[in-house]
C-alpha positions as CSV (number, residue, x, y, z in Angstrom):
1,X,15.7,-42.8,-41.2
2,X,17.5,-42.4,-37.8
3,X,16.7,-39.7,-35.3
4,X,19.9,-37.8,-36.1
5,X,19.1,-37.8,-39.8
6,X,15.5,-36.7,-39.3
7,X,16.6,-33.9,-37.0
8,X,19.1,-32.6,-39.6
9,X,16.5,-32.8,-42.3
10,X,13.9,-30.9,-40.3
11,X,16.4,-28.3,-39.1
12,X,17.6,-27.5,-42.6
13,X,14.1,-27.5,-44.0
14,X,13.3,-24.7,-41.7
15,X,16.5,-22.9,-42.5
16,X,17.9,-23.1,-39.0
17,X,21.6,-23.4,-38.1
18,X,22.7,-25.6,-35.3
19,X,23.3,-22.4,-33.3
20,X,19.8,-21.2,-33.9
21,X,18.2,-24.5,-33.0
22,X,20.4,-24.6,-29.8
23,X,19.1,-21.2,-28.8
24,X,15.5,-22.2,-29.3
25,X,16.0,-25.3,-27.2
26,X,18.0,-23.6,-24.5
27,X,21.1,-25.9,-25.0
28,X,24.6,-25.5,-26.5
29,X,25.5,-26.0,-30.1
30,X,27.6,-28.9,-29.0
31,X,24.4,-30.6,-27.7
32,X,22.7,-30.2,-31.0
33,X,25.8,-31.5,-32.8
34,X,25.7,-34.6,-30.7
35,X,22.1,-35.2,-31.5
36,X,22.8,-34.9,-35.2
37,X,25.8,-37.2,-35.1
38,X,24.0,-39.9,-33.1
39,X,26.4,-39.6,-30.2
40,X,23.6,-38.3,-27.8
41,X,19.9,-37.9,-27.5
42,X,17.9,-35.0,-26.1
43,X,16.3,-35.1,-22.6
44,X,12.5,-35.3,-22.6
45,X,12.0,-31.5,-22.2
46,X,14.2,-30.9,-25.2
47,X,12.5,-33.7,-27.2
48,X,9.1,-32.1,-26.5
49,X,10.5,-28.7,-27.6
50,X,11.9,-30.3,-30.9
51,X,8.4,-31.8,-31.5
52,X,6.8,-28.4,-31.0
53,X,9.3,-26.5,-33.2
54,X,9.0,-29.0,-36.1
55,X,5.3,-30.0,-35.8
56,X,6.2,-33.6,-35.4
57,X,5.3,-36.4,-33.0
58,X,8.0,-37.8,-30.7
59,X,7.4,-41.3,-32.2
60,X,8.0,-40.1,-35.8
61,X,11.0,-38.0,-34.8
62,X,12.6,-40.9,-33.0
63,X,11.6,-43.7,-35.3
64,X,14.3,-45.7,-37.1
65,X,12.6,-47.3,-40.1
66,X,15.3,-50.0,-40.2
67,X,15.1,-51.1,-36.6
68,X,11.8,-52.2,-35.0
69,X,13.3,-52.3,-31.6
70,X,14.2,-48.6,-31.8
71,X,10.5,-47.9,-32.5
72,X,9.5,-49.6,-29.3
73,X,12.2,-47.7,-27.3
74,X,11.0,-44.5,-28.9
75,X,7.4,-45.1,-27.8
76,X,8.6,-45.7,-24.4
77,X,10.6,-42.5,-24.3
78,X,7.7,-40.5,-25.8
79,X,5.1,-41.7,-23.2
80,X,6.8,-41.5,-19.8
81,X,3.4,-40.6,-18.2
82,X,1.5,-43.7,-19.2
83,X,2.2,-45.4,-15.9
84,X,0.0,-42.7,-14.2
85,X,-3.1,-42.9,-16.5
86,X,-6.3,-43.5,-14.6
87,X,-4.6,-42.7,-11.3
88,X,-4.7,-40.0,-8.7
89,X,-1.4,-38.2,-8.6
90,X,0.2,-35.0,-7.3
91,X,1.8,-32.7,-9.8
92,X,4.6,-30.1,-9.4
93,X,5.0,-27.4,-12.0
94,X,8.0,-25.3,-13.3
95,X,6.9,-22.0,-11.9
96,X,8.0,-19.6,-9.2
97,X,4.4,-18.8,-8.2
98,X,2.4,-22.0,-8.6
99,X,3.6,-25.2,-7.0
100,X,1.2,-27.4,-8.8
101,X,-1.8,-29.6,-7.9
102,X,-1.9,-31.8,-4.8
103,X,-4.5,-34.3,-5.8
104,X,-5.6,-34.8,-9.5
105,X,-6.3,-37.7,-11.8
106,X,-4.5,-38.1,-15.1
107,X,-7.3,-38.9,-17.5
108,X,-5.7,-38.8,-21.0
109,X,-2.5,-38.0,-22.8
110,X,-2.4,-36.6,-26.3
111,X,1.2,-36.0,-27.6
112,X,2.6,-33.3,-25.2
113,X,-0.7,-32.4,-23.6
114,X,-1.9,-34.0,-20.4
115,X,-5.6,-33.9,-19.3
116,X,-6.1,-34.0,-15.5
117,X,-9.3,-34.0,-13.4
118,X,-9.4,-32.5,-9.9
119,X,-11.6,-33.7,-7.0
120,X,-14.4,-31.5,-8.2
121,X,-14.4,-33.2,-11.6
122,X,-13.1,-30.1,-13.3
123,X,-10.6,-30.6,-16.1
124,X,-7.1,-29.3,-16.2
125,X,-4.9,-29.2,-19.3
126,X,-1.1,-29.1,-18.7
127,X,1.6,-29.2,-21.4
128,X,4.3,-31.7,-20.4
129,X,6.9,-28.9,-20.8
130,X,5.4,-27.2,-17.7
131,X,5.8,-30.3,-15.4
132,X,8.5,-30.5,-12.9
133,X,7.5,-33.9,-11.5
134,X,4.5,-36.2,-11.2
135,X,4.0,-38.9,-8.6
136,X,1.3,-41.2,-7.2
137,X,-1.1,-39.8,-4.6
138,X,-0.6,-42.0,-1.6
139,X,-3.1,-41.0,1.0
140,X,-5.4,-44.0,1.0
141,X,-8.0,-42.6,3.5
142,X,-8.4,-39.5,1.4
143,X,-8.6,-41.5,-1.9
144,X,-11.7,-43.4,-0.6
145,X,-13.6,-40.0,-0.7
146,X,-12.5,-39.1,-4.2
147,X,-14.8,-39.3,-7.3
148,X,-14.5,-42.0,-9.9
149,X,-12.0,-41.3,-12.7
150,X,-13.6,-41.0,-16.2
151,X,-12.9,-43.7,-18.7
152,X,-10.0,-42.8,-20.9
153,X,-11.7,-43.9,-24.0
154,X,-14.5,-41.4,-23.4
155,X,-12.1,-38.5,-24.2
156,X,-12.0,-38.5,-28.0
157,X,-9.8,-35.3,-28.2
158,X,-8.0,-33.7,-25.3
159,X,-7.8,-30.2,-26.8
160,X,-11.4,-30.2,-28.1
161,X,-12.8,-30.8,-24.6
162,X,-12.1,-27.2,-23.6
163,X,-13.5,-25.5,-26.7
164,X,-16.1,-22.8,-26.1
165,X,-15.8,-23.4,-22.3
166,X,-15.2,-20.8,-19.7
167,X,-11.7,-21.5,-18.2
168,X,-9.0,-20.1,-16.1
169,X,-5.7,-19.7,-17.8
170,X,-2.4,-19.4,-15.9
171,X,0.6,-18.0,-17.6
172,X,4.2,-18.8,-16.6
173,X,5.3,-16.0,-14.4
174,X,8.1,-14.8,-16.7
175,X,5.8,-14.6,-19.8
176,X,3.4,-11.6,-19.9
177,X,1.8,-12.4,-23.3
178,X,-1.6,-10.8,-23.1
179,X,-1.9,-7.1,-22.8
180,X,-5.0,-7.4,-20.8
181,X,-3.3,-9.3,-18.0
182,X,-0.2,-9.2,-15.9
183,X,2.5,-11.9,-15.8
184,X,1.8,-14.9,-13.7
185,X,-1.9,-14.0,-13.2
186,X,-4.9,-16.4,-13.3
187,X,-7.6,-15.2,-15.7
188,X,-11.0,-16.1,-16.9
189,X,-11.3,-16.7,-20.6
190,X,-13.3,-18.5,-23.3
191,X,-11.2,-21.0,-25.2
192,X,-11.6,-20.8,-29.0
193,X,-8.8,-23.1,-30.1
194,X,-6.1,-25.3,-28.7
195,X,-3.3,-27.0,-30.8
196,X,0.0,-28.6,-29.8
197,X,1.7,-25.3,-30.1
198,X,-0.8,-22.5,-29.2
199,X,-4.1,-21.6,-27.5
200,X,-6.5,-18.8,-28.7
201,X,-8.8,-17.3,-26.1
202,X,-11.3,-14.5,-25.6
203,X,-11.1,-12.2,-22.6
204,X,-13.9,-10.2,-21.0
205,X,-13.4,-7.5,-23.7
206,X,-14.3,-10.1,-26.4
207,X,-10.9,-9.7,-28.1
208,X,-9.1,-12.8,-29.2
209,X,-5.4,-13.4,-28.1
210,X,-3.1,-16.3,-28.9
211,X,-0.3,-17.7,-26.7
212,X,2.2,-20.4,-27.2
213,X,1.4,-23.5,-25.2
214,X,5.0,-23.4,-24.0
215,X,4.1,-20.1,-22.3
216,X,0.9,-21.4,-20.6
217,X,1.3,-23.1,-17.3
218,X,-2.2,-24.6,-17.2
219,X,-5.8,-24.2,-18.4
220,X,-8.4,-25.2,-15.9
221,X,-12.1,-25.6,-16.5
222,X,-14.4,-23.3,-14.4
């Protein structure tokens, strides 16, 4: 099944019109029409949004069962960050308040979630939809003083790493989701659950709140 056929199937299975899907992805109906007729493909941000909406991996969404080469191309499209694994990088985020992280190491990738480590060996989880850009950290003199990067194979599950840990959570500035915080703030929470789509945390009052991962800028281990 081609990408266009699979997209149509998933959209109809959820009872969405092309207009409704376009609104959720922040694109025009004409863009969705092009995706479904095979005359165009979504950009990476939109592909990740489709995966989130339909609960599918990019590989399964893009796979053409009748064309092995397309599977290889899909895998390449789905993993644009592989070249930075095990390296020190600088990350810029899509946020008016937070520019990003000047020096972090990309430790693991799990679907749309990227696990970084800072120079204090504290973990940072960022959904790929929050990234504006990522590039290699080039200051060699400073790199000599940085700690060793953990072995990628040692991270069995990216999301489980944060469970029951005290973390700072930073929401995107325009998304005030929790009633106990203000938009754009940085807040201390205990992480109860993380999926591809949502994170559930406990605040200082002990109450649980859930936010969509698309509304979370980053989660950082304290």
